[in-house]
C-alpha positions as CSV (number, residue, x, y, z in Angstrom):
1,M,34.0,12.2,-31.9
2,G,34.5,8.8,-30.1
3,E,33.2,5.8,-31.9
4,I,30.1,4.3,-29.6
5,H,29.5,0.3,-29.5
6,H,26.7,-0.5,-27.7
7,A,26.9,-4.4,-27.5
8,V,30.8,-4.5,-26.7
9,F,30.3,-8.1,-25.7
10,G,28.2,-9.0,-28.7
11,W,24.0,-10.4,-27.6
12,V,24.8,-11.1,-24.3
13,T,23.8,-8.0,-22.8
14,P,20.6,-7.0,-25.4
15,A,19.3,-10.7,-24.3
16,V,19.7,-10.7,-20.5
17,S,19.1,-7.0,-20.5
18,Y,15.6,-8.0,-22.3
19,F,15.3,-11.2,-20.2
20,V,15.0,-8.9,-16.5
21,A,12.6,-6.3,-18.1
22,C,10.2,-9.3,-19.0
23,L,10.3,-10.6,-15.9
24,G,9.9,-7.2,-14.3
25,A,7.0,-6.7,-16.1
26,F,5.2,-9.9,-15.4
27,V,5.6,-9.0,-11.3
28,A,4.1,-6.1,-12.2
29,L,1.1,-7.1,-13.9
30,R,0.4,-10.3,-12.0
31,A,0.7,-7.8,-8.7
32,T,-1.0,-5.2,-10.1
33,R,-4.0,-7.5,-10.7
34,W,-4.0,-9.1,-7.4
35,A,-3.7,-5.6,-5.8
36,L,-7.5,-4.5,-7.4
37,L,-8.9,-7.9,-6.3
38,S,-7.7,-6.8,-2.9
39,E,-9.2,-4.0,-0.4
40,G,-7.3,-1.8,2.7
41,R,-3.8,-2.7,4.1
42,T,-3.2,-6.0,1.7
43,K,-3.6,-4.1,-2.0
44,R,-1.4,-1.5,-0.3
45,K,1.3,-4.0,-0.3
46,W,-0.1,-5.6,-3.7
47,L,0.5,-2.3,-5.7
48,L,4.0,-1.3,-3.6
49,F,5.1,-4.7,-4.4
50,A,4.6,-4.2,-8.3
51,S,5.9,-0.7,-8.0
52,T,8.8,-2.3,-7.0
53,S,9.4,-4.9,-9.9
54,L,8.3,-3.2,-12.7
55,G,10.6,-0.1,-11.5
56,A,13.9,-2.2,-10.7
57,G,13.0,-4.1,-13.7
58,I,13.3,-1.0,-15.8
59,W,16.2,0.1,-13.9
60,S,18.0,-3.5,-14.2
61,M,17.3,-3.6,-18.1
62,H,18.6,-0.4,-18.7
63,F,22.0,-0.8,-16.8
64,I,22.4,-4.6,-17.7
65,A,22.6,-3.0,-21.1
66,M,24.8,-0.2,-20.3
67,L,27.5,-3.0,-19.3
68,G,27.9,-3.2,-23.4
69,F,28.3,0.4,-24.1
70,A,31.8,1.8,-24.7
71,V,33.4,4.1,-26.6
72,T,36.8,3.6,-28.5
73,G,40.0,5.0,-26.9
74,A,38.0,5.9,-23.3
75,R,37.4,4.2,-20.0
76,I,34.0,4.7,-19.0
77,R,33.1,5.6,-15.3
78,Y,30.1,6.1,-13.1
79,D,28.8,8.6,-10.5
80,V,27.6,6.4,-7.6
81,V,24.9,9.3,-6.4
82,L,23.5,9.3,-9.4
83,T,23.2,5.8,-10.2
84,V,21.8,5.1,-7.6
85,L,19.0,8.0,-7.2
86,S,18.0,7.1,-10.7
87,L,17.2,3.8,-9.0
88,V,14.9,5.8,-6.4
89,V,13.1,7.9,-9.3
90,A,12.4,4.9,-11.4
91,I,10.6,3.4,-8.2
92,A,9.1,6.0,-7.2
93,V,7.3,7.1,-10.6
94,V,6.6,3.9,-11.4
95,G,4.7,3.9,-8.2
96,L,2.7,6.7,-8.6
97,G,1.6,5.8,-11.8
98,I,0.4,2.2,-10.3
99,L,-1.3,3.9,-7.9
100,T,-3.2,6.2,-9.3
101,V,-4.6,3.3,-11.3
102,G,-5.4,1.2,-8.6
103,Y,-7.0,3.5,-6.7
104,S,-8.4,5.8,-9.2
105,E,-12.5,5.0,-9.6
106,N,-11.5,6.4,-13.2
107,A,-10.2,4.2,-15.7
108,V,-9.3,6.2,-18.1
109,G,-8.0,9.4,-16.9
110,A,-6.1,7.7,-14.4
111,L,-5.1,5.5,-17.0
112,L,-4.0,8.5,-19.5
113,A,-2.1,10.4,-16.4
114,G,-0.9,7.5,-14.7
115,G,0.8,6.4,-17.6
116,T,1.9,10.1,-18.7
117,A,3.8,10.2,-15.4
118,T,5.3,6.8,-15.3
119,G,6.6,7.5,-18.9
120,L,8.2,10.6,-18.2
121,G,9.7,9.2,-15.1
122,V,11.6,6.0,-17.3
123,A,12.4,9.1,-19.5
124,A,14.4,10.8,-16.5
125,M,15.3,7.2,-15.7
126,H,17.3,7.0,-18.3
127,Y,18.8,10.0,-18.8
128,M,19.4,10.4,-15.1
129,G,21.6,7.9,-15.5
130,M,23.7,8.4,-18.6
131,A,24.1,11.7,-16.8
132,A,26.2,9.1,-14.0
133,V,28.0,8.2,-16.9
134,E,31.5,9.8,-16.5
135,L,34.3,10.0,-19.6
136,P,36.8,12.1,-20.9
137,G,34.7,14.1,-23.4
138,H,31.3,15.3,-23.7
139,I,27.9,13.4,-24.5
140,H,25.8,15.2,-26.5
141,Y,22.2,13.9,-27.5
142,D,20.1,14.4,-30.9
143,R,17.3,16.3,-29.8
144,V,14.6,14.9,-32.5
145,T,16.0,11.3,-30.9
146,V,15.2,11.8,-27.6
147,G,11.5,13.2,-28.0
148,V,10.8,9.6,-29.7
149,S,12.4,7.9,-26.9
150,V,9.9,9.8,-24.8
151,L,7.3,9.1,-26.5
152,I,8.1,5.5,-26.9
153,A,8.4,5.4,-22.7
154,V,5.0,7.3,-22.5
155,F,3.8,4.6,-24.7
156,A,5.0,2.1,-23.1
157,A,4.0,2.9,-19.4
158,T,0.8,3.2,-20.6
159,A,0.4,0.0,-22.3
160,A,1.6,-1.6,-19.5
161,L,-0.9,-0.3,-16.6
162,W,-3.3,-0.8,-19.4
163,A,-2.5,-4.6,-18.9
164,A,-2.3,-4.3,-15.6
165,L,-6.1,-3.0,-15.3
166,N,-7.2,-5.4,-18.4
167,I,-5.5,-8.8,-18.8
168,R,-6.3,-11.1,-16.2
169,G,-4.4,-14.7,-15.7
170,T,-0.8,-16.3,-15.7
171,L,-0.5,-17.8,-19.8
172,A,-2.2,-14.0,-20.9
173,V,0.6,-12.2,-18.4
174,L,3.2,-14.3,-19.8
175,A,2.2,-13.0,-23.5
176,A,2.1,-10.1,-21.9
177,A,5.4,-9.6,-20.4
178,P,7.3,-9.9,-23.5
179,V,5.5,-7.2,-25.6
180,M,6.0,-4.5,-22.3
181,G,10.1,-5.9,-22.2
182,V,10.1,-5.1,-26.0
183,A,9.0,-1.1,-25.1
184,V,11.4,-1.0,-22.5
185,C,14.4,-2.1,-24.7
186,A,13.0,-0.3,-28.1
187,M,13.1,3.2,-25.4
188,H,16.3,2.1,-24.0
189,Y,17.6,1.7,-27.2
190,T,16.4,4.2,-29.2
191,G,17.7,6.7,-26.0
192,M,21.2,5.3,-27.2
193,A,20.6,6.3,-30.3
194,A,20.7,9.7,-29.7
195,V,24.1,10.1,-27.8
196,S,27.6,10.9,-29.5
197,V,30.4,11.4,-27.5
198,S,33.4,13.9,-28.0
199,L,36.6,13.1,-26.2
200,S,38.6,15.6,-24.9
201,A,42.4,16.0,-26.0
202,G,43.8,15.2,-22.9
203,H,42.0,12.0,-22.2
204,E,41.9,12.8,-18.7
205,A,41.1,10.4,-16.4
206,P,36.7,10.3,-15.2
207,G,36.4,10.2,-11.6
208,G,33.8,7.8,-10.6
209,V,33.8,3.7,-10.4
210,R,33.5,1.4,-13.1
211,A,30.9,-0.2,-14.2
212,L,31.0,-3.8,-12.5
213,Q,31.8,-2.2,-9.0
214,I,28.1,-0.8,-8.6
215,I,25.8,-1.7,-11.4
216,F,26.5,-5.2,-12.0
217,P,25.9,-6.2,-8.1
218,L,22.6,-4.0,-8.0
219,A,21.7,-5.5,-11.1
220,V,22.4,-8.6,-10.1
221,A,20.3,-8.4,-6.7
222,L,17.7,-6.5,-8.4
223,G,17.2,-8.7,-11.1
224,C,17.4,-11.9,-8.4
225,Y,14.4,-10.1,-6.6
226,V,12.5,-9.9,-10.0
227,F,13.4,-13.8,-11.1
228,F,12.1,-15.0,-7.7
229,G,9.3,-13.5,-7.4
230,S,8.2,-14.5,-10.8
231,L,9.0,-17.8,-9.6
232,A,6.3,-17.0,-6.5
233,F,3.6,-15.5,-9.0
234,A,3.8,-18.2,-11.4
235,A,2.7,-21.1,-9.2
236,A,0.0,-18.4,-7.6
237,P,-3.1,-18.6,-8.8
238,S,-4.9,-16.2,-10.8
239,R,-6.9,-14.0,-8.2
240,P,-6.9,-14.3,-4.6
241,A,-9.3,-17.2,-3.1
242,A,-12.2,-15.7,-1.1
243,H,-12.2,-14.6,2.5
244,Q,-14.1,-17.7,3.4
245,P,-15.9,-17.9,7.3
246,V,-14.4,-20.0,10.4
247,L,-16.7,-22.6,12.0
248,V,-15.8,-23.5,15.9
249,G,-17.2,-26.4,16.6
250,P,-20.0,-28.3,15.0
251,A,-21.8,-26.1,12.0
252,P,-25.1,-25.4,13.5
253,Q,-28.4,-27.2,12.3
254,L,-31.2,-25.0,10.4
255,V,-34.5,-24.7,11.9
256,P,-37.6,-24.6,9.4
257,R,-39.3,-21.0,10.6
258,R,-42.9,-21.8,11.4
259,R,-45.8,-19.7,9.8
260,V,-48.2,-18.0,12.8
261,V,-51.3,-17.4,11.3
262,A,-53.2,-15.0,13.6
263,D,-56.4,-16.0,15.1
264,R,-59.6,-14.3,14.2
């Protein structure tokens, strides 16, 4: 069995991945709240932006944390197709949950359905990302720990959607986002605790590409997207301004109506 290390760079990768997860949660919560206060095309755009932000934040958290993953005596590579596909899955399934909450009139039912679907999608993203790992050997999982990680993912997703429905204002979102970051990181590291590796005798070289060749550029790009989105929302008001009619020319004068009394 190969000796596994989850943070070869010390606290750097866990701290950066947690920070990115918090940023993704912050932007997604604010965007979802604005969507619930909007209608039509504007609502749809906010919901899609929230889906992209949360999905990208979760995916970036996972693969930034994976930069610290190592197995003694083995070189680790990543399958490009599965790595990118895991990002698509993260955004798509998170979007399904957010759109369910955004458009459903049954808040409780939508919360449970959306939270379950999103949590299962987050877990699928995690283990698809792990399937992208290529090393000279085989990765094994403890089924009980995997089950616990899936339950954490469902709980975290449901809590995120509940927060999107109920939390208002920048300060409230700032308080909720770190909690969501803890939940996302807890799911990741619980899933990683289920991993064990058996190395092959020959230690053949794996295919794929190194982490820094694909994961780091994608994670940095998505992290910047989430970061600048968070700056934009931090400067925005807590709710959209109401649409006011625009008056062209001088304001109309109000003329009191005369009371007409019929002659008898």
